[in-house]
mmCIF file as Biopython writes it, N, C-alpha, C and O atoms, coordinates in Angstrom:
data_model
#
loop_
_atom_site.group_PDB
_atom_site.id
_atom_site.type_symbol
_atom_site.label_atom_id
_atom_site.label_alt_id
_atom_site.label_comp_id
_atom_site.label_asym_id
_atom_site.label_entity_id
_atom_site.label_seq_id
_atom_site.pdbx_PDB_ins_code
_atom_site.Cartn_x
_atom_site.Cartn_y
_atom_site.Cartn_z
_atom_site.occupancy
_atom_site.B_iso_or_equiv
_atom_site.auth_seq_id
_atom_site.auth_asym_id
_atom_site.pdbx_PDB_model_num
ATOM 1   N N  . UNK A ? 1  ? -1.705 12.400  -14.813 1.0 0.0 1  A 1 
ATOM 2   C CA . UNK A ? 1  ? -1.890 11.216  -14.284 1.0 0.0 1  A 1 
ATOM 3   C C  . UNK A ? 1  ? -0.974 10.698  -13.069 1.0 0.0 1  A 1 
ATOM 4   O O  . UNK A ? 1  ? -1.283 10.429  -11.908 1.0 0.0 1  A 1 
ATOM 5   N N  . UNK A ? 2  ? 0.368  10.646  -13.799 1.0 0.0 2  A 1 
ATOM 6   C CA . UNK A ? 2  ? 1.696  10.344  -13.156 1.0 0.0 2  A 1 
ATOM 7   C C  . UNK A ? 2  ? 1.579  11.051  -11.818 1.0 0.0 2  A 1 
ATOM 8   O O  . UNK A ? 2  ? 1.509  10.465  -10.738 1.0 0.0 2  A 1 
ATOM 9   N N  . UNK A ? 3  ? 1.568  12.022  -11.947 1.0 0.0 3  A 1 
ATOM 10  C CA . UNK A ? 3  ? 1.557  13.253  -10.507 1.0 0.0 3  A 1 
ATOM 11  C C  . UNK A ? 3  ? 0.521  12.651  -9.268  1.0 0.0 3  A 1 
ATOM 12  O O  . UNK A ? 3  ? 0.804  12.339  -8.112  1.0 0.0 3  A 1 
ATOM 13  N N  . UNK A ? 4  ? -0.594 12.623  -9.882  1.0 0.0 4  A 1 
ATOM 14  C CA . UNK A ? 4  ? -1.737 11.821  -8.981  1.0 0.0 4  A 1 
ATOM 15  C C  . UNK A ? 4  ? -1.519 10.744  -8.683  1.0 0.0 4  A 1 
ATOM 16  O O  . UNK A ? 4  ? -2.080 10.492  -7.617  1.0 0.0 4  A 1 
ATOM 17  N N  . UNK A ? 5  ? -0.875 9.773   -9.141  1.0 0.0 5  A 1 
ATOM 18  C CA . UNK A ? 5  ? -0.235 8.712   -8.798  1.0 0.0 5  A 1 
ATOM 19  C C  . UNK A ? 5  ? 0.889  8.448   -7.433  1.0 0.0 5  A 1 
ATOM 20  O O  . UNK A ? 5  ? 1.109  7.667   -6.508  1.0 0.0 5  A 1 
ATOM 21  N N  . UNK A ? 6  ? 1.320  9.532   -7.979  1.0 0.0 6  A 1 
ATOM 22  C CA . UNK A ? 6  ? 2.974  9.807   -6.955  1.0 0.0 6  A 1 
ATOM 23  C C  . UNK A ? 6  ? 2.462  10.167  -5.776  1.0 0.0 6  A 1 
ATOM 24  O O  . UNK A ? 6  ? 3.088  9.807   -4.780  1.0 0.0 6  A 1 
ATOM 25  N N  . UNK A ? 7  ? 1.035  11.070  -5.571  1.0 0.0 7  A 1 
ATOM 26  C CA . UNK A ? 7  ? 0.422  12.046  -4.710  1.0 0.0 7  A 1 
ATOM 27  C C  . UNK A ? 7  ? 0.147  10.890  -3.816  1.0 0.0 7  A 1 
ATOM 28  O O  . UNK A ? 7  ? 0.586  10.770  -2.672  1.0 0.0 7  A 1 
ATOM 29  N N  . UNK A ? 8  ? -0.690 9.974   -4.502  1.0 0.0 8  A 1 
ATOM 30  C CA . UNK A ? 8  ? -1.873 8.633   -3.577  1.0 0.0 8  A 1 
ATOM 31  C C  . UNK A ? 8  ? -0.686 7.898   -3.209  1.0 0.0 8  A 1 
ATOM 32  O O  . UNK A ? 8  ? -0.914 7.597   -2.038  1.0 0.0 8  A 1 
ATOM 33  N N  . UNK A ? 9  ? 0.283  7.499   -3.469  1.0 0.0 9  A 1 
ATOM 34  C CA . UNK A ? 9  ? 1.611  6.476   -3.582  1.0 0.0 9  A 1 
ATOM 35  C C  . UNK A ? 9  ? 2.232  7.235   -2.164  1.0 0.0 9  A 1 
ATOM 36  O O  . UNK A ? 9  ? 2.725  6.470   -1.335  1.0 0.0 9  A 1 
ATOM 37  N N  . UNK A ? 10 ? 2.230  8.404   -1.917  1.0 0.0 10 A 1 
ATOM 38  C CA . UNK A ? 10 ? 2.573  9.403   -0.905  1.0 0.0 10 A 1 
ATOM 39  C C  . UNK A ? 10 ? 2.005  8.943   0.455   1.0 0.0 10 A 1 
ATOM 40  O O  . UNK A ? 10 ? 2.480  8.696   1.563   1.0 0.0 10 A 1 
ATOM 41  N N  . UNK A ? 11 ? 0.587  8.934   -0.201  1.0 0.0 11 A 1 
ATOM 42  C CA . UNK A ? 11 ? -0.125 9.058   1.151   1.0 0.0 11 A 1 
ATOM 43  C C  . UNK A ? 11 ? -0.237 7.790   2.024   1.0 0.0 11 A 1 
ATOM 44  O O  . UNK A ? 11 ? -0.330 6.637   1.602   1.0 0.0 11 A 1 
ATOM 45  N N  . UNK A ? 12 ? -0.210 8.219   3.392   1.0 0.0 12 A 1 
ATOM 46  C CA . UNK A ? 12 ? -0.216 7.402   4.206   1.0 0.0 12 A 1 
ATOM 47  C C  . UNK A ? 12 ? -1.309 5.831   4.225   1.0 0.0 12 A 1 
ATOM 48  O O  . UNK A ? 12 ? -1.155 4.651   4.542   1.0 0.0 12 A 1 
ATOM 49  N N  . UNK A ? 13 ? -2.764 6.964   3.515   1.0 0.0 13 A 1 
ATOM 50  C CA . UNK A ? 13 ? -3.772 5.440   3.121   1.0 0.0 13 A 1 
ATOM 51  C C  . UNK A ? 13 ? -3.289 4.557   2.523   1.0 0.0 13 A 1 
ATOM 52  O O  . UNK A ? 13 ? -3.312 3.365   2.828   1.0 0.0 13 A 1 
ATOM 53  N N  . UNK A ? 14 ? -2.642 5.216   1.310   1.0 0.0 14 A 1 
ATOM 54  C CA . UNK A ? 14 ? -2.000 3.765   0.078   1.0 0.0 14 A 1 
ATOM 55  C C  . UNK A ? 14 ? -1.226 3.377   0.759   1.0 0.0 14 A 1 
ATOM 56  O O  . UNK A ? 14 ? -1.506 2.182   0.655   1.0 0.0 14 A 1 
ATOM 57  N N  . UNK A ? 15 ? -0.091 3.417   1.693   1.0 0.0 15 A 1 
ATOM 58  C CA . UNK A ? 15 ? 0.461  2.426   2.384   1.0 0.0 15 A 1 
ATOM 59  C C  . UNK A ? 15 ? 0.199  1.467   3.400   1.0 0.0 15 A 1 
ATOM 60  O O  . UNK A ? 15 ? 0.835  0.425   3.559   1.0 0.0 15 A 1 
ATOM 61  N N  . UNK A ? 16 ? -0.805 1.879   4.111   1.0 0.0 16 A 1 
ATOM 62  C CA . UNK A ? 16 ? -1.620 1.059   4.601   1.0 0.0 16 A 1 
ATOM 63  C C  . UNK A ? 16 ? -1.959 -0.130  3.804   1.0 0.0 16 A 1 
ATOM 64  O O  . UNK A ? 16 ? -1.618 -1.312  3.821   1.0 0.0 16 A 1 
ATOM 65  N N  . UNK A ? 17 ? -2.903 0.738   2.964   1.0 0.0 17 A 1 
ATOM 66  C CA . UNK A ? 17 ? -3.842 -0.711  1.793   1.0 0.0 17 A 1 
ATOM 67  C C  . UNK A ? 17 ? -2.674 -1.492  1.173   1.0 0.0 17 A 1 
ATOM 68  O O  . UNK A ? 17 ? -3.128 -2.581  0.824   1.0 0.0 17 A 1 
ATOM 69  N N  . UNK A ? 18 ? -1.328 -1.402  0.879   1.0 0.0 18 A 1 
ATOM 70  C CA . UNK A ? 18 ? -0.211 -2.096  0.258   1.0 0.0 18 A 1 
ATOM 71  C C  . UNK A ? 18 ? -0.017 -2.786  1.312   1.0 0.0 18 A 1 
ATOM 72  O O  . UNK A ? 18 ? -0.058 -3.973  0.991   1.0 0.0 18 A 1 
ATOM 73  N N  . UNK A ? 19 ? 0.208  -2.640  2.609   1.0 0.0 19 A 1 
ATOM 74  C CA . UNK A ? 19 ? 0.652  -3.357  3.695   1.0 0.0 19 A 1 
ATOM 75  C C  . UNK A ? 19 ? -0.536 -4.632  4.082   1.0 0.0 19 A 1 
ATOM 76  O O  . UNK A ? 19 ? -0.326 -5.744  4.567   1.0 0.0 19 A 1 
ATOM 77  N N  . UNK A ? 20 ? -1.716 -4.046  3.699   1.0 0.0 20 A 1 
ATOM 78  C CA . UNK A ? 20 ? -2.983 -5.080  4.033   1.0 0.0 20 A 1 
ATOM 79  C C  . UNK A ? 20 ? -2.750 -5.961  2.801   1.0 0.0 20 A 1 
ATOM 80  O O  . UNK A ? 20 ? -3.174 -7.097  3.013   1.0 0.0 20 A 1 
ATOM 81  N N  . UNK A ? 21 ? -2.270 -5.824  1.709   1.0 0.0 21 A 1 
ATOM 82  C CA . UNK A ? 21 ? -2.446 -6.299  0.455   1.0 0.0 21 A 1 
ATOM 83  C C  . UNK A ? 21 ? -1.403 -7.347  0.624   1.0 0.0 21 A 1 
ATOM 84  O O  . UNK A ? 21 ? -1.709 -8.533  0.501   1.0 0.0 21 A 1 
ATOM 85  N N  . UNK A ? 22 ? 0.169  -6.868  0.979   1.0 0.0 22 A 1 
ATOM 86  C CA . UNK A ? 22 ? 0.916  -8.057  1.643   1.0 0.0 22 A 1 
ATOM 87  C C  . UNK A ? 22 ? 0.831  -8.840  2.346   1.0 0.0 22 A 1 
ATOM 88  O O  . UNK A ? 22 ? 1.305  -9.969  2.214   1.0 0.0 22 A 1 
ATOM 89  N N  . UNK A ? 23 ? 0.053  -8.328  3.486   1.0 0.0 23 A 1 
ATOM 90  C CA . UNK A ? 23 ? -0.206 -9.324  4.354   1.0 0.0 23 A 1 
ATOM 91  C C  . UNK A ? 23 ? -1.255 -10.139 3.854   1.0 0.0 23 A 1 
ATOM 92  O O  . UNK A ? 23 ? -1.408 -11.029 4.690   1.0 0.0 23 A 1 
ATOM 93  N N  . UNK A ? 24 ? -2.000 -10.281 2.984   1.0 0.0 24 A 1 
ATOM 94  C CA . UNK A ? 24 ? -2.938 -11.086 2.505   1.0 0.0 24 A 1 
ATOM 95  C C  . UNK A ? 24 ? -2.089 -12.230 1.289   1.0 0.0 24 A 1 
ATOM 96  O O  . UNK A ? 24 ? -2.287 -13.443 1.235   1.0 0.0 24 A 1 
ATOM 97  N N  . UNK A ? 25 ? -1.338 -11.604 0.586   1.0 0.0 25 A 1 
ATOM 98  C CA . UNK A ? 25 ? -0.436 -12.643 -0.034  1.0 0.0 25 A 1 
ATOM 99  C C  . UNK A ? 25 ? 0.511  -13.602 1.015   1.0 0.0 25 A 1 
ATOM 100 O O  . UNK A ? 25 ? 0.577  -14.831 1.004   1.0 0.0 25 A 1 
ATOM 101 N N  . UNK A ? 26 ? 1.182  -12.710 1.873   1.0 0.0 26 A 1 
ATOM 102 C CA . UNK A ? 26 ? 2.022  -13.644 2.512   1.0 0.0 26 A 1 
ATOM 103 C C  . UNK A ? 26 ? 0.870  -13.922 4.134   1.0 0.0 26 A 1 
ATOM 104 O O  . UNK A ? 26 ? 0.034  -13.174 4.642   1.0 0.0 26 A 1 
ATOM 105 N N  . UNK A ? 27 ? 1.323  -15.248 4.509   1.0 0.0 27 A 1 
ATOM 106 C CA . UNK A ? 27 ? 0.887  -15.619 5.698   1.0 0.0 27 A 1 
ATOM 107 C C  . UNK A ? 27 ? 1.077  -14.922 6.884   1.0 0.0 27 A 1 
ATOM 108 O O  . UNK A ? 27 ? 2.228  -14.486 6.858   1.0 0.0 27 A 1 
ATOM 109 N N  . UNK A ? 28 ? 0.288  -14.475 8.324   1.0 0.0 28 A 1 
ATOM 110 C CA . UNK A ? 28 ? 0.496  -13.986 9.431   1.0 0.0 28 A 1 
ATOM 111 C C  . UNK A ? 28 ? 1.660  -14.739 9.984   1.0 0.0 28 A 1 
ATOM 112 O O  . UNK A ? 28 ? 1.246  -15.804 10.442  1.0 0.0 28 A 1 
ATOM 113 N N  . UNK A ? 29 ? 2.992  -14.608 10.129  1.0 0.0 29 A 1 
ATOM 114 C CA . UNK A ? 29 ? 4.068  -15.644 10.565  1.0 0.0 29 A 1 
ATOM 115 C C  . UNK A ? 29 ? 5.133  -14.034 11.179  1.0 0.0 29 A 1 
ATOM 116 O O  . UNK A ? 29 ? 5.340  -13.032 10.496  1.0 0.0 29 A 1 
ATOM 117 N N  . UNK A ? 30 ? 5.580  -14.260 12.488  1.0 0.0 30 A 1 
ATOM 118 C CA . UNK A ? 30 ? 6.194  -13.317 13.006  1.0 0.0 30 A 1 
ATOM 119 C C  . UNK A ? 30 ? 7.815  -13.553 12.213  1.0 0.0 30 A 1 
ATOM 120 O O  . UNK A ? 30 ? 8.745  -12.790 12.471  1.0 0.0 30 A 1 
#
């Protein structure tokens, strides 16, 4: 399972998802 998680985290799709989550948590401010 850890290997799968590592692979997913390394994927760009996951990075984009994380970024979206972060954006939702924080307001859109420069």
